N, C-alpha and C positions, 0 to 999 in steps of 0.2 A: 480583517480575518477573512480567510478563504477556506472552504469545503469543497472538496471534490468525493467524487465517487469513480474508482477506479477499476477497470476490469483487465485484466492480463490472460492471454491465451496462448497455447503452445504447451510446451511439458512441464507445466508449473505445479503440480500436484506430484506428491510423494519424492520429491527432491529436496526437502528441507526449506521452499521458498519462504512459507510465513515466518519460520523462525527465522531465517537470514532477513527479512524485511523489517523485524522486530528488532532484533538486534542493531540493523542500521538506523532503526528511529531513535535509538539513544543518543546519536550523534547531531541530532536536530531536535529544535524546539518544536514538535508537533504534536499532535494526540490523533488516536484512531483505533481502528480494528483491520484485522486481516483474516480473511475465512475463504475456505474452500468452498466451492459451488458445486451442486450436482453435476452439472454440466460440463464440468473438469477445467472450468476457469478458476482465477482467483480474485476474491474483491476486494479492494482496499477503500476504506473511508477513513479521509484524513482531512486533518483540520489544522490550521496555523498562520501565522502570518505568511502573504503571499510569497514573500522571498523564500520563508524556510521550506515551504511546501514544495515549493518549485526546485531547489537544493536538493532536498530527500526526493524527490522524483528523479532527478538527475542521477543522484545516487544508486538508486535502484538500477537506473539504464546503465550505468558502468560498472557494476558490481559483477559478481559471478552469475548472477541471475539472468544477466543480459542473454547469454547462449541458449537459456530455456523459454525465453519470450519471444513468440511469433506475432503479437499484437496488442497493444497497449491502448485501451479507449478510456477518455476520461470526461465526465460531464460535473456541472457544477451540482452541488449537494445541500440540502438545507442539514445544519449542524446541529444534531441532537444535545439536548440538555445534557445527558446521562454520559456524554464521552468526555473519558478524564484519562489520562495515561495511554498508552499503546498496549493493545492486548490481540491475542490471537483467538477468533472464535472457534472452537472445535466442530 
């Protein structure tokens, strides 16, 4: 099991970023959350089999979102016990 906290910078708020990430997540066996941060970044908390997590992140990088992302930074995280499915955090 691989759990990552990923931050995206660029024009990532107000462009449907979170909705697109949630839609893409349906194609992978992953669970997580995606949220706008007050500083303009988007935070993705992602958990699943390492291959699925890596494939999902590559899916984001090659999606229509790619043009909005100027920086992606990821770090390992602890998987919350409450993480189920994939949700947008308002």
